[in-house]
C-alpha positions in Angstrom: 5.4 -82.4 -25.2 7.9 -80.1 -26.9 5.3 -77.4 -27.4 4.3 -77.7 -23.7 8.0 -77.3 -22.6 8.4 -74.3 -25.0 5.3 -72.8 -23.5 6.6 -73.2 -19.9 10.0 -71.6 -20.9 8.1 -68.8 -22.6 6.1 -68.1 -19.4 9.2 -68.2 -17.3 11.0 -65.8 -19.7 8.1 -63.4 -19.6 8.1 -63.5 -15.8 11.8 -62.7 -15.7 11.3 -59.8 -18.1 8.5 -58.5 -16.0 10.8 -58.0 -13.0 12.3 -54.6 -12.5 15.6 -53.6 -11.1 15.2 -52.0 -7.6 14.9 -48.2 -7.7 15.0 -45.7 -4.8 11.3 -45.1 -5.2 10.6 -48.9 -4.9 12.9 -49.2 -1.9 10.9 -46.6 -0.1 7.7 -48.4 -0.7 8.8 -51.4 1.3 7.3 -52.0 4.7 9.6 -51.9 7.7 8.7 -54.8 10.0 9.3 -54.5 13.8 8.1 -57.3 16.0 6.5 -56.2 19.3 6.2 -59.6 20.9 4.2 -62.8 21.3 0.7 -62.5 22.9 0.1 -63.5 26.5 -1.7 -66.7 25.3 1.2 -67.6 23.1 -0.9 -67.8 19.9 -0.2 -64.5 18.1 2.8 -62.5 17.0 2.2 -58.7 17.3 4.2 -56.5 15.0 4.2 -53.1 13.4 4.9 -52.1 9.8 6.4 -48.7 9.1 5.7 -47.3 5.7 7.1 -44.0 4.3 4.4 -41.3 3.7 6.0 -39.1 1.2 3.1 -36.6 1.3 3.6 -36.0 5.0 7.3 -36.6 5.0 7.3 -39.2 7.8 7.1 -42.9 8.5 3.6 -44.0 9.4 3.0 -47.3 11.4 0.2 -49.8 11.4 -0.1 -52.7 13.8 -0.9 -56.3 13.0 -1.3 -59.8 14.5 -0.6 -63.1 12.8 -0.7 -66.6 14.2 2.8 -67.6 15.5 2.6 -70.7 13.1 2.0 -68.4 10.2 -1.2 -67.5 8.4 -3.3 -64.4 7.7 -2.3 -61.1 9.2 -5.0 -58.9 10.8 -4.7 -55.2 11.3 -5.4 -54.0 14.8 -5.9 -50.6 16.5 -4.6 -51.4 19.9 -2.2 -54.1 21.0 -1.4 -53.2 24.6 -3.9 -55.7 26.1 -2.5 -58.5 24.0 1.1 -58.3 25.4 2.4 -58.8 28.8 3.7 -55.5 30.1 7.2 -55.9 31.6 6.9 -52.5 33.1 4.1 -53.6 35.5 5.3 -55.1 38.8 4.5 -58.7 39.6 1.6 -57.8 42.0 0.1 -55.6 39.2 -0.1 -52.5 41.4 2.9 -50.4 40.1 4.2 -49.5 36.7 7.5 -48.1 35.5 7.5 -45.1 33.1 10.1 -42.6 32.0 9.8 -38.9 31.7 12.2 -36.0 30.9 12.9 -33.8 33.9 14.5 -30.4 34.1 17.2 -30.7 36.8 19.9 -28.2 35.7 20.0 -24.5 35.0 21.7 -24.2 31.6 19.5 -21.9 29.5 20.0 -18.2 30.1 16.3 -17.8 30.9 16.7 -20.3 33.7 19.7 -18.5 35.2 18.5 -14.9 34.6 14.6 -15.0 34.6 14.5 -11.3 34.2 16.2 -11.7 30.8 13.3 -13.5 29.2 14.6 -13.0 25.6 18.1 -14.2 26.1 19.2 -17.2 24.0 22.3 -17.9 26.1 23.3 -21.4 27.0 25.9 -21.7 29.8 28.1 -24.8 30.2 30.7 -25.8 32.8 31.6 -29.2 31.2 31.8 -31.0 27.8 28.4 -32.7 27.9 26.9 -29.6 26.2 25.6 -31.5 23.2 25.1 -35.2 22.3 24.5 -36.8 18.9 22.1 -34.2 17.5 20.7 -32.4 20.6 22.0 -29.6 22.8 21.9 -30.2 26.5 19.3 -27.8 27.9 19.3 -29.2 31.5 16.7 -31.9 31.1 17.3 -35.6 31.7 15.4 -38.9 31.3 14.3 -40.3 34.7 12.5 -43.5 35.7 9.2 -43.0 37.6 6.9 -45.4 39.5 3.2 -44.8 39.2 0.4 -46.6 41.0 -2.1 -48.5 38.9 -5.8 -48.4 40.0 -5.4 -46.1 43.0 -7.9 -46.9 45.7 -11.1 -44.8 45.7 -9.9 -43.3 42.4 -7.6 -41.1 44.2 -4.9 -39.7 41.9 -1.4 -40.6 43.1 1.3 -38.8 41.1 4.2 -40.9 39.8 7.4 -40.4 41.8 10.9 -40.0 40.5 13.4 -42.7 41.6 16.3 -40.4 40.6 15.2 -37.1 42.1 17.4 -34.1 41.2 20.1 -36.3 39.6 21.7 -34.8 36.4 21.9 -38.2 34.8 19.8 -40.2 32.3 17.9 -43.4 32.4 16.9 -44.4 29.7 20.3 -43.5 28.3 20.4 -40.8 25.6 20.1 -40.8 22.7 19.1 -44.4 21.9 18.0 -46.0 25.2 14.4 -47.1 25.7 12.5 -49.1 28.3 15.1 -51.9 27.9 17.2 -49.8 30.3 14.9 -50.5 33.3 13.2 -53.6 34.7 11.4 -54.9 37.9 13.0 -57.5 40.0 10.9 -60.8 39.9 9.2 -60.0 43.2 8.5 -56.4 42.4 10.4 -55.0 45.3 13.2 -53.4 43.4 13.9 -51.7 40.1 17.1 -52.3 38.1 18.1 -49.5 35.8 21.0 -48.4 33.6 22.7 -45.1 34.0 26.0 -43.3 33.4 26.2 -41.3 36.5 28.8 -38.8 35.3 28.3 -35.2 34.2 30.1 -32.7 32.1 33.6 -33.5 30.9 33.6 -36.8 32.8 30.4 -37.9 30.9 32.0 -37.1 27.5 35.2 -39.0 28.2 33.7 -42.2 29.7 31.6 -45.2 28.6 31.1 -46.3 32.2 27.4 -47.1 32.5 26.3 -49.2 35.6 23.3 -51.1 36.8 21.6 -49.6 39.8 19.1 -51.2 42.1 16.4 -49.1 43.6 14.6 -50.5 46.7 10.9 -49.5 46.5 10.2 -49.8 50.2 13.4 -48.2 51.5 13.7 -45.7 48.7 17.4 -46.3 48.5 19.7 -47.0 45.5 22.9 -49.0 45.2 25.4 -49.5 42.4 25.4 -53.2 41.4 28.4 -53.0 38.9 30.6 -50.5 40.6 33.7 -52.7 40.0 33.3 -52.7 36.2 34.6 -49.6 34.3 33.0 -50.2 30.9 29.5 -50.5 29.6 26.9 -52.5 31.7 23.7 -52.8 29.7 20.5 -54.7 28.9 19.5 -56.1 32.3 17.3 -59.2 32.4 16.4 -61.8 35.0 16.7 -65.6 34.4 13.7 -67.8 35.0 15.3 -68.6 38.4 15.8 -65.0 39.3 19.5 -64.4 38.4 20.3 -60.9 37.2 21.9 -61.1 33.7 23.3 -58.4 31.5 25.8 -57.4 28.8 29.2 -56.1 29.9 32.2 -54.5 28.3 35.3 -54.2 30.5 37.3 -51.2 29.4 36.2 -47.6 30.0 36.2 -45.4 26.9 36.1 -48.4 24.4 32.6 -48.4 22.9 33.4 -51.4 20.7 35.0 -53.7 23.4 34.1 -57.4 23.5 30.5 -57.6 24.8 30.0 -60.6 27.2 27.0 -62.2 28.9 27.2 -61.9 32.7 25.1 -63.9 35.2 25.0 -63.0 38.9 24.4 -66.4 40.4 24.5 -66.9 44.2 26.5 -63.8 44.6 29.1 -64.8 41.9 29.4 -63.0 38.5 29.7 -65.7 35.8 30.9 -64.6 32.4 29.3 -67.1 30.0 31.2 -65.9 26.9 34.6 -65.1 28.4 36.4 -67.8 26.4 34.4 -67.4 23.2 36.2 -65.3 20.5 33.3 -63.0 19.6 31.0 -60.3 20.8 27.3 -60.5 21.7 24.6 -58.2 20.2 21.6 -59.3 22.2 20.4 -62.3 24.3 17.5 -64.0 26.0 17.0 -66.9 28.3 15.4 -70.3 27.5 12.2 -71.0 29.4 13.9 -73.7 31.5 16.8 -71.5 32.5 19.4 -74.0 31.2 20.5 -72.0 28.2 21.0 -68.4 27.0 20.3 -67.7 23.3 22.1 -64.8 21.7 22.8 -63.0 18.4 26.3 -62.2 17.2 28.3 -61.4 14.1 30.2 -64.3 12.5 32.1 -64.3 9.1 30.2 -61.6 7.4 26.8 -62.5 8.8 24.8 -62.4 12.0 23.6 -65.7 13.5 21.8 -67.3 16.4 24.0 -68.9 19.1 23.4 -70.7 22.4 25.5 -71.0 25.5 24.7 -73.5 28.3 24.4 -72.3 31.9 26.2 -74.6 34.3 25.8 -72.5 37.5 28.6 -73.2 39.9 29.1 -76.8 38.8 32.2 -78.0 37.0 30.3 -78.5 33.7 32.1 -76.8 30.9 30.5 -73.7 29.3 30.0 -74.3 25.6 29.0 -71.8 22.9 27.2 -73.3 19.9 26.3 -71.7 16.6 22.7 -72.7 15.8 22.0 -71.0 12.4 24.2 -70.6 9.3 23.7 -69.1 5.9 24.0 -65.9 3.8 21.6 -63.9 5.9 21.5 -61.9 9.1 19.6 -62.9 12.2 18.9 -59.6 13.9 16.7 -60.1 16.9 15.1 -62.8 19.1 11.3 -62.3 19.4 10.3 -65.2 21.5 9.8 -69.0 21.7 6.9 -71.2 20.4 7.3 -74.8 21.4 10.6 -76.1 19.9 10.9 -73.0 17.6 12.2 -69.5 18.1 10.8 -66.5 16.3 13.6 -64.3 14.8 13.9 -61.4 12.5 16.0 -62.2 9.4 17.1 -60.3 6.3 19.7 -60.4 3.6 21.1 -58.1 0.9 18.0 -58.6 -1.2 15.3 -58.6 1.5 14.3 -56.3 4.3 13.7 -57.8 7.8 10.8 -60.1 8.2 9.9 -62.5 11.1 10.8 -66.1 10.7 10.3 -69.2 12.8 13.4 -71.4 13.3 12.8 -75.0 14.6 15.7 -75.6 17.0 15.3 -79.4 16.7 14.6 -79.8 12.9 17.0 -76.9 12.0 14.3 -75.7 9.6 13.0 -72.2 8.7 9.5 -70.9 8.1 8.7 -67.3 7.1 5.9 -65.9 9.3 5.4 -62.3 8.1 5.4 -61.6 4.4 4.9 -57.9 4.3 7.1 -57.3 1.2 6.7 -60.5 -0.7 4.3 -59.0 -3.3 6.9 -56.3 -4.0 9.7 -58.7 -4.3 7.9 -60.8 -6.9 8.4 -57.8 -9.2 12.0 -57.0 -8.2 15.0 -58.6 -9.9 17.4 -60.0 -7.3 21.1 -59.4 -7.1 23.7 -62.1 -6.2 26.0 -61.8 -3.2 29.1 -63.9 -3.3 31.7 -64.5 -0.6 35.3 -64.0 -1.8 38.4 -64.6 0.3 41.2 -62.2 -0.5 44.8 -62.5 0.8 45.9 -59.2 2.5 49.3 -57.6 2.4 50.2 -59.2 5.8 49.1 -62.7 4.6 45.7 -62.9 6.3 42.5 -64.2 4.7 39.9 -61.5 4.4 36.2 -62.1 3.6 34.8 -59.8 0.9 31.2 -59.6 -0.2 30.9 -59.1 -3.9 27.4 -58.0 -5.0 26.6 -58.5 -8.7 23.9 -56.7 -10.6 20.6 -58.5 -11.6 21.0 -60.6 -14.7 24.8 -60.4 -14.4 26.6 -61.2 -17.6 30.3 -62.1 -17.0 31.1 -61.4 -20.7 30.3 -57.7 -20.1 32.3 -55.0 -18.2 30.8 -53.2 -15.2 31.7 -50.1 -13.2 32.6 -51.2 -9.7 32.3 -49.5 -6.3 34.4 -50.1 -3.2 32.1 -49.9 -0.3 33.8 -48.6 2.9 31.9 -49.6 6.1 31.6 -47.1 9.0 31.9 -47.8 12.7 34.8 -48.2 12.5 34.1 -51.4 14.4 30.6 -52.3 13.1 30.0 -55.7 11.3 29.7 -55.7 7.5 27.2 -58.5 7.1 24.0 -59.3 5.0 22.6 -56.0 6.3 19.7 -54.3 4.7 19.7 -50.5 4.7 17.2 -48.0 3.4 20.0 -45.7 2.4 23.3 -47.6 2.0 21.5 -50.4 0.2 23.9 -52.7 -1.7 21.1 -54.3 -3.7 20.0 -50.9 -4.8 23.5 -49.9 -5.9 24.0 -53.1 -7.8 20.6 -52.8 -9.4 21.8 -49.6 -11.1 24.5 -51.6 -12.9 27.4 -51.4 -10.4 29.4 -54.3 -8.9 29.8 -53.7 -5.2 33.0 -54.8 -3.4 32.5 -54.8 0.4 35.5 -56.0 2.4 35.4 -57.2 6.0 38.6 -55.2 6.6 40.4 -54.9 9.9 38.1 -53.6 12.6 35.1 -55.8 11.8 33.5 -58.0 14.5 32.8 -61.5 13.5 36.3 -62.6 12.8 37.7 -62.8 16.3 38.5 -60.2 18.9 42.1 -59.6 17.6 40.9 -58.8 14.1 38.2 -56.4 15.5 40.7 -54.5 17.6 43.4 -54.0 15.0 41.9 -50.8 13.7 42.1 -48.8 17.0 45.0 -46.4 16.7 45.7 -47.5 13.1 43.0 -45.8 11.1 45.2 -45.1 8.1 47.4 -48.2 8.3 46.7 -51.9 7.6 43.0 -51.2 7.0 43.8 -49.0 3.9 45.9 -51.9 2.6 42.9 -54.2 3.2 40.7 -51.9 1.1 43.1 -51.8 -1.8 43.8 -55.5 -1.6 40.0 -56.1 -2.0 39.4 -53.8 -4.9 42.7 -54.9 -6.7 41.8 -58.5 -6.3 38.2 -58.2 -7.7 39.5 -55.8 -10.4 41.5 -58.7 -11.9 38.2 -60.2 -13.2 37.4 -59.6 -16.8 33.9 -58.3 -16.1 35.3 -55.4 -14.0 35.9 -52.1 -15.9 39.2 -51.1 -14.3 38.8 -47.6 -15.8 35.5 -47.0 -13.9 36.2 -47.7 -10.2 34.7 -45.6 -7.4 35.0 -45.6 -3.6 32.0 -44.7 -1.3 31.4 -44.7 2.5 30.0 -42.9 5.5 31.3 -42.0 9.0 34.6 -44.0 9.3 33.8 -45.1 5.7 33.7 -41.4 4.8 37.1 -41.0 6.5 38.3 -43.9 4.4 37.2 -42.2 1.2 39.0 -39.0 2.2 42.1 -40.9 3.1 42.0 -43.1 -0.1 41.6 -39.9 -2.2 45.2 -39.0 -1.2 46.9 -42.4 -1.6 44.9 -44.3 -4.3 47.4 -43.7 -7.1 44.7 -43.1 -9.7 42.8 -46.4 -9.1 39.5 -44.6 -8.6 37.6 -42.3 -10.9 35.2 -40.9 -8.3 34.6 -40.7 -4.6 31.5 -40.2 -2.3 32.0 -39.4 1.4 29.0 -39.0 3.8 29.7 -37.5 7.3 33.3 -38.5 7.1 36.2 -37.4 9.3 38.4 -35.2 7.3 40.7 -33.5 9.9 41.4 -35.7 12.9 42.6 -32.7 14.9 39.5 -30.5 14.5 37.4 -33.7 14.9 39.0 -34.2 18.3 38.2 -30.5 19.1 34.5 -30.6 18.2 33.1 -34.2 18.5 30.8 -34.8 21.5 31.7 -38.3 22.7 35.4 -37.6 23.4 35.9 -41.2 24.7 35.7 -42.4 21.1 38.5 -40.2 19.8 40.6 -40.8 22.9 40.4 -44.6 22.3 40.5 -44.8 18.5 43.0 -41.9 18.0 45.2 -42.9 20.9 44.8 -39.7 22.8 44.8 -35.9 22.3 46.6 -34.2 19.4 48.7 -32.1 21.9 50.3 -35.2 23.5 53.6 -34.9 21.7 55.1 -37.9 23.5 52.2 -40.1 22.5 53.4 -42.0 19.5 50.0 -43.5 18.6 48.2 -40.1 18.9 50.9 -38.3 16.8 50.5 -40.9 14.1 46.7 -40.4 14.0 46.9 -36.6 13.9 49.7 -36.5 11.4 50.4 -39.5 9.2 46.8 -40.8 9.3 45.2 -37.4 9.0 43.5 -37.0 5.5 44.3 -33.3 5.4 48.0 -34.1 5.1 47.4 -35.9 1.7 45.1 -33.3 0.1 48.1 -32.2 -2.1 47.6 -35.6 -3.9 43.9 -35.2 -4.5 43.0 -35.2 -8.2 39.7 -37.0 -8.4 36.0 -35.8 -8.4 34.4 -36.1 -5.0 30.9 -35.7 -3.6 30.7 -34.7 0.1 27.5 -35.1 2.0 26.9 -33.7 5.5 24.2 -33.6 8.2 23.9 -30.2 9.8 22.8 -31.7 13.2 25.6 -34.3 13.2 27.5 -33.7 16.4 29.5 -36.9 16.2 31.2 -35.9 13.0 30.4 -32.2 13.0 29.6 -30.1 10.0 33.1 -28.6 9.8 34.5 -31.9 8.7 32.5 -31.8 5.4 33.1 -28.1 5.0 36.8 -28.4 5.3 36.9 -31.2 2.8 34.7 -29.3 0.3 36.7 -26.1 0.6 40.0 -28.0 0.0 38.6 -29.7 -3.1 37.1 -26.5 -4.5 40.3 -24.4 -3.9 42.3 -27.1 -5.6 40.1 -26.9 -8.6 38.8 -30.5 -8.2 35.3 -31.3 -9.5 33.3 -31.5 -6.3 29.9 -31.0 -4.8 28.7 -30.3 -1.2 25.2 -31.6 -0.2 24.1 -30.4 3.2 21.0 -31.7 5.1 20.6 -29.0 7.8 17.9 -30.9 9.7 19.6 -34.4 9.6 22.1 -35.9 12.0 24.7 -38.7 11.2 21.9 -40.3 9.2 19.3 -39.1 6.8 15.9 -40.1 8.2 13.2 -37.9 6.7 11.6 -39.4 3.5 12.1 -36.4 1.2 15.7 -35.9 2.4 16.3 -39.6 1.9 15.0 -39.5 -1.6 17.1 -36.4 -2.4 20.1 -38.2 -1.0 19.5 -41.1 -3.4 19.1 -38.8 -6.4 22.3 -36.9 -5.5 24.2 -40.2 -4.9 23.3 -41.9 -8.1 23.3 -38.7 -10.1 27.0 -38.1 -9.1 27.9 -41.7 -10.1 26.2 -41.3 -13.4 28.0 -38.0 -14.0 31.5 -39.0 -12.9 31.7 -42.8 -13.4 
């Protein structure tokens, strides 16, 4: 018996030894699962898997079906006939499509046809570029086309927004979720921000518009709301439902579920202290299911729909655990199909039984890879902040962690600034990958994070360099008390607002950190205000314009909270990464920071990706990013 037990332990030990720590190359071999929906007969899940093709420097996709109860996946060539098409009207005769239409003369060749070699671009307002694209006068419009025209006569699709200089779907990230048919097929509901030029750049006021197909008329359904109105759906009983933010210019406002029922707009989540990511109705129309951040994760919730009765509205959390629920795919009996991931696993589709409260993994695209990858451990830690609050901090430990050893440790600064820091899985800022290279990762849910109540989320606006910086330092100082943390080898890393955080910490850290990495970070809040494209963001988060001398919040942002004003304290190596096509945090921010570091004689490096925006998306660039990132840490930490 003893020999048998020793044999089993030997096998287990060999299995453990066979596992490898995650590398950038292994990370970029993982499949990226995207569910497309449940088949019309309710029997199959249709999904696609994107896989990086390093030879062609792009992501290639394949399509699959798998039984909704789990089983063997089958590759397919075409999935269109398997899925119900929401863009086809209820009578099956009309279909919604979107096309880009040239509606403005902006290019010099449009204005002066005789100057066919001019490269001039002429603008009268601030909407001259957005995210990573210059405005050349073309806009996304919704069209209606006829299906199966009688006698095979070709009927051209017609534009329901003729000559309008506005977008639907919204640029740059909107898709066909921005438009839907009414249940009877007589109307089209679409999302648009009908503002142009400077008004467009300073506002978040999207609205829902209703286009009457027969009358060819349009009306604004949400004119009274000044913030975002997005994601229109109809309930099973035909009530228009959507997501709404109240305040114009505040892109991270509380997101609520609104139902227009019998002419009354009902806010189902008004009294719930959180913000909604995405939602869908139950088949019987009695509940709305939604995904939202909560305490360092994202989970599935439900809210009952009482109509106009006096029944109380109740929000209930349905799932819980150290993982993220990211999207709702659809319902199968008493179960709901969801995408789920955690720090060690990329998203896959799972089935969650709403009655039994049990999980079942449906897609297993990456399981074979995971069997050979050593897992990290993510621990929740509660840290007391300088103002006496309890802050959740994720601490990610390397594979085969040994508390008797000392490890270099990285403070991870999240971007946003108001984006949730959860059990996310990134193919660039991957906490498992970082920990697998032998680093402990400290990831604080500092002020500005959704999932800890609306007040906590809003505390960062106008206070970029205030309490949030104390939160960062409280987190790293608390974890650094542990015997396994090498306090002489601490680094700080981050992108976007996280990059700003790195620049700011570099001037106030009092020699805590040995190295810094900032990706597309805000370095100079004044020049940022003068060059960023979505001005509403800076207006809200910075408190206004830098020239408003009587605006106390703005003056604090552009002076006390401006990283450039602490550069005289910089004394630590810093890697600065920048996307050349990033118009949100334009290239000058990285250039200014690098120039300051170089002229001060500080060890520094500037890595520019001319063809990338705020992210790094091309496979070869992504791999170069990883090599520069970990090369810098190896060299300086």
